[in-house]
C-alpha positions in Angstrom: 0.0 0.0 0.0 1.5 3.4 -1.0 0.5 6.8 0.3 1.6 9.4 -2.2 1.5 12.8 -0.6 1.9 11.5 2.9 3.1 14.0 5.6 6.6 13.8 7.0 7.4 11.0 9.5 4.6 8.9 8.1 4.4 5.2 9.0 1.6 2.6 8.4 1.5 -0.8 10.1 -0.8 -3.5 11.5 -2.9 -3.7 8.4 -5.7 -6.2 7.9 -7.2 -6.1 4.4 -5.8 -2.6 3.9 -7.1 -1.3 7.2 -4.7 -0.4 10.0 -3.0 2.2 12.0 -0.8 5.1 10.8 1.2 7.7 12.7 2.6 10.9 11.2 3.3 14.6 11.5 0.5 17.1 11.2 -1.1 16.6 7.8 -1.2 19.6 5.5 -3.4 18.1 2.7 -6.7 17.3 4.2 -8.1 16.0 0.9 -5.3 13.3 1.1 -6.5 12.5 4.6 -10.1 12.2 3.4 -9.1 9.8 0.6 -6.8 7.6 2.7 -8.4 7.4 6.2 -11.7 6.8 7.9 -10.6 8.0 11.3 -8.1 10.7 12.5 -6.9 11.1 16.1 -5.3 14.4 16.7 -2.9 14.4 19.7 -2.1 18.1 19.6 -3.1 20.4 22.4 -2.2 23.5 20.3 -4.1 22.7 17.1 -7.6 21.7 16.2 -8.0 19.8 12.9 -10.4 21.2 10.3 -13.7 19.4 10.2 -13.9 16.7 7.5 -17.5 15.4 7.4 -16.4 12.1 5.7 -13.8 11.3 8.4 -14.5 10.3 12.0 -12.4 12.6 14.1 -11.1 12.5 17.7 -8.9 14.8 19.7 -6.7 13.8 22.7 -4.9 17.1 23.6 -1.4 16.5 24.8 1.1 19.4 25.1 4.2 19.1 23.0 7.1 17.4 24.7 5.0 16.0 27.5 3.8 12.5 28.4 0.2 11.3 28.1 -1.8 10.6 31.2 -3.0 7.2 32.1 -6.5 8.2 31.1 -5.3 9.4 27.7 -3.4 6.1 27.1 -6.6 4.1 28.0 -8.8 6.2 25.8 -6.5 6.2 22.8 -6.0 2.5 23.0 -9.7 1.9 23.3 -10.3 4.0 20.1 -7.6 2.0 18.3 -8.9 -1.4 19.5 -12.4 -0.6 18.2 -11.1 0.6 14.8 -7.9 -1.1 13.9 -8.4 -3.8 11.3 -11.8 -2.4 10.5 -10.9 1.2 9.5 -7.9 3.1 8.3 -6.8 5.2 11.3 -4.3 8.1 11.3 -3.0 9.4 14.6 -0.9 12.5 14.4 0.9 15.1 16.5 2.9 18.1 15.2 6.2 16.6 13.9 5.4 12.9 14.2 8.4 12.2 16.4 7.2 12.3 20.0 3.5 12.2 21.0 2.4 9.9 18.1 5.2 7.4 18.6 4.6 7.5 22.4 1.0 6.4 21.8 2.1 3.7 19.3 4.5 2.4 22.0 1.5 2.1 24.3 -0.3 0.2 21.6 2.5 -2.4 21.4 2.5 -2.7 25.2 -1.3 -3.3 25.2 -2.0 -5.2 22.0 1.1 -7.5 21.9 1.9 -7.6 25.7 5.4 -6.1 24.9 7.4 -4.6 27.7 8.1 -0.9 27.2 11.6 -1.7 26.2 10.5 -4.3 23.6 7.9 -1.9 22.3 10.5 0.9 22.0 12.8 -1.4 20.0 10.0 -2.5 17.7 8.7 1.0 17.1 12.2 2.3 16.5 12.6 -0.3 13.8 9.4 0.7 12.1 9.6 4.5 12.7 13.3 5.4 12.6 12.5 9.1 13.3 11.0 8.2 16.7 12.3 10.7 19.2 14.3 12.3 16.3 16.3 9.0 15.8 17.6 8.8 19.4 15.3 6.0 20.4 17.8 3.2 19.8 19.7 4.3 22.9 17.7 5.4 25.9 20.6 7.4 27.3 20.5 9.6 24.2 16.9 10.6 24.8 16.1 14.1 26.0 14.5 14.4 29.4 11.1 15.1 27.8 11.4 12.0 25.6 12.5 9.9 28.6 9.4 11.2 30.4 7.2 10.0 27.5 8.8 6.5 27.6 8.4 6.4 31.4 4.7 7.3 31.0 4.4 4.2 28.8 6.2 2.2 31.4 3.6 3.4 34.0 0.8 2.3 31.6 2.5 -1.1 31.3 2.5 -1.4 35.1 -1.2 -0.4 35.1 -2.0 -3.1 32.5 0.2 -5.9 34.0 0.8 -5.2 37.6 2.3 -8.6 38.4 5.1 -8.4 35.8 
């Protein structure tokens, strides 16, 4: 499946019959979004997407360079679980390198029972731009990026308290 005209830092995975989950930077071509996706989840606090009647839209406002709350992880993962494999879902933040990948990390923790470290390794292999390419070495992450990873780790503990 190709996505000509995709925004920067675009990645598409977990497809079932062409339906799946994508993560990217803020789209600039909303007609492209309308043609390629059934659902959009905006993670930006600072920007409201334009209304597109043909596309189901959600907003989970997370400030740039900050971690999601437990409630935001739960809500986002519920939205994904209800749609992934049935609809084409795009989740986006501003640059596609922090908030979006953080939520995708939480998806791998919940959906595939990965540890946060396993999810980070997997997501970095798919999205090389995650945390601006620093994701392969936790020690290279900026404090705000470490906070996002640690928030996913807290979500993991919430999901699997015995591990």
